C-alpha positions as CSV (number, residue, x, y, z in Angstrom):
1,M,23.3,6.9,-9.6
2,Q,22.8,5.3,-12.8
3,A,25.7,3.3,-11.9
4,Q,23.6,2.1,-8.7
5,A,20.9,1.4,-11.3
6,E,23.3,-0.8,-13.7
7,E,24.5,-3.0,-10.4
8,R,21.0,-4.0,-9.3
9,Q,20.1,-7.4,-10.9
10,P,17.4,-7.3,-13.3
11,D,15.5,-9.9,-11.4
12,T,15.1,-8.1,-8.2
13,P,12.7,-5.3,-8.5
14,Q,12.9,-2.3,-6.3
15,R,10.4,-2.9,-3.6
16,V,8.8,0.2,-1.4
17,I,8.4,0.1,2.2
18,V,4.5,0.6,2.8
19,A,5.0,0.2,6.7
20,R,7.6,0.3,9.1
21,T,8.2,-0.2,13.1
22,K,10.2,-1.6,16.0
23,T,9.7,-4.1,18.5
24,T,11.7,-6.1,20.7
25,V,12.8,-9.8,20.5
26,K,11.2,-11.8,23.8
27,K,11.9,-14.7,25.8
28,A,8.9,-17.2,25.5
29,E,8.2,-20.5,27.2
30,R,10.4,-22.6,25.3
31,S,12.4,-20.4,22.7
32,I,12.5,-16.7,21.9
33,R,9.7,-14.5,19.9
34,I,9.0,-12.1,17.8
35,W,5.4,-11.0,17.7
36,L,3.7,-8.7,15.3
37,E,0.0,-7.8,15.0
38,G,-2.2,-5.2,13.8
39,K,-2.7,-2.8,10.7
40,R,0.8,-3.1,9.0
41,L,0.7,-6.6,8.5
42,P,-2.5,-6.3,5.6
43,R,-0.8,-3.3,4.4
44,A,1.6,-5.9,3.1
45,G,-0.4,-8.3,2.1
46,F,-0.3,-10.9,5.2
47,E,-4.1,-10.9,5.8
48,I,-5.4,-13.7,8.5
49,G,-4.8,-17.2,6.9
50,A,-2.1,-15.9,4.5
51,R,0.9,-18.2,3.9
52,F,4.5,-17.9,3.7
53,F,8.0,-19.0,4.0
54,L,10.7,-17.9,6.6
55,R,13.9,-17.2,5.8
56,Q,17.2,-16.3,7.0
57,R,19.6,-13.9,5.0
58,Q,22.7,-13.2,6.5
59,D,21.6,-11.3,9.7
60,E,17.9,-10.6,8.6
61,L,14.8,-12.6,8.4
62,H,12.7,-12.7,5.4
63,L,8.8,-13.4,5.2
64,K,7.7,-13.9,1.9
65,L,4.3,-14.3,1.0
66,H,3.5,-17.7,-1.0
67,A,0.3,-19.9,-1.4
68,E,2.1,-22.9,-0.3
69,G,4.4,-21.3,2.3
70,D,4.8,-23.7,5.5
71,R,3.6,-20.6,8.0
72,R,0.5,-18.6,8.2
73,I,-1.1,-15.6,9.7
74,V,-3.2,-16.4,12.5
75,S,-6.1,-14.0,14.1
76,A,-6.2,-12.6,17.3
77,T,-9.8,-11.5,18.8
78,R,-9.5,-7.8,20.5
79,A,-12.5,-6.5,22.3
80,L,-13.0,-2.7,21.6
81,K,-14.5,-1.1,24.4
82,L,-15.7,2.2,23.1
83,N,-18.0,0.5,20.6
84,N,-18.9,-2.7,22.4
85,F,-17.7,-5.1,19.8
86,E,-14.7,-7.3,18.6
87,V,-12.3,-7.2,15.9
88,N,-10.2,-10.1,14.7
89,R,-6.4,-8.6,13.9
90,P,-4.2,-10.6,12.0
91,V,-1.0,-12.1,14.2
92,L,2.4,-12.9,13.0
93,K,3.8,-15.2,15.6
94,L,7.5,-16.4,15.4
95,D,8.7,-18.6,17.6
96,T,11.8,-20.5,16.3
97,E,15.4,-21.4,16.7
98,I,16.3,-19.4,13.6
99,I,15.3,-15.9,15.7
100,G,18.1,-17.0,17.9
101,R,20.9,-17.3,15.4
102,V,20.2,-13.7,14.3
103,F,18.8,-11.9,17.4
104,E,18.9,-11.8,21.3
105,V,16.8,-11.7,23.7
106,G,15.9,-8.0,24.8
107,E,17.1,-6.9,21.3
108,E,15.4,-4.1,19.4
109,I,14.9,-5.1,15.9
110,E,13.3,-3.0,13.2
111,V,10.6,-4.4,11.0
112,L,10.0,-3.2,7.2
113,F,7.2,-3.9,5.8
114,Y,6.9,-4.3,1.8
115,D,4.4,-5.4,-0.5
116,G,4.4,-9.5,-0.1
117,L,7.7,-9.4,1.8
118,I,8.4,-8.6,5.8
119,V,12.1,-7.8,6.5
120,I,13.3,-8.3,10.2
121,K,16.6,-6.9,11.0
122,K,19.0,-5.0,13.6
123,P,17.9,-1.1,13.2
124,A,20.6,1.0,11.0
125,K,22.8,3.1,13.9
126,S,22.2,6.7,13.6
127,S,25.0,8.8,12.2
128,V,25.4,10.4,15.3
129,N,26.2,7.0,17.2
130,R,28.6,6.0,14.4
131,L,30.5,9.2,15.3
132,L,30.9,8.5,18.5
133,Q,32.1,4.7,18.1
134,M,34.6,5.9,15.8
135,R,36.4,7.8,18.5
136,W,38.1,10.3,16.7
137,V,41.1,11.8,18.0
138,P,42.8,14.8,16.6
139,E,46.6,14.3,15.6
140,K,49.1,16.1,17.8
141,K,50.7,18.9,16.1
142,G,54.7,19.5,16.8
């Protein structure tokens, strides 16, 4: 355990996941898109109007809050029928060619929300699926 702590770079603070969800990459009119909305965004600091940078890191997309970011969180008004009033919700719309470099249309993705950072990646396979993919065959005796 101590060896792992020593391997971590001093400039990369350990982050705590504040929320997690799964969604699907969709086909948009002119590209493919990822759409996230709701209370998970503000938990990670992505409020309406917040600016961020989108970067590809190997097979993941990283969205990092930054005051001078080239993208921003927009709002969507949603009517609540029970109380008969409207609520503004933060919306994260990504429809860029970067998505196509990492994910395919229809692919399920996992979204991890940290404080000031959102990581979008392919979900980790369950241990059962990993065992099935190994196709273990016992050796023949004799």
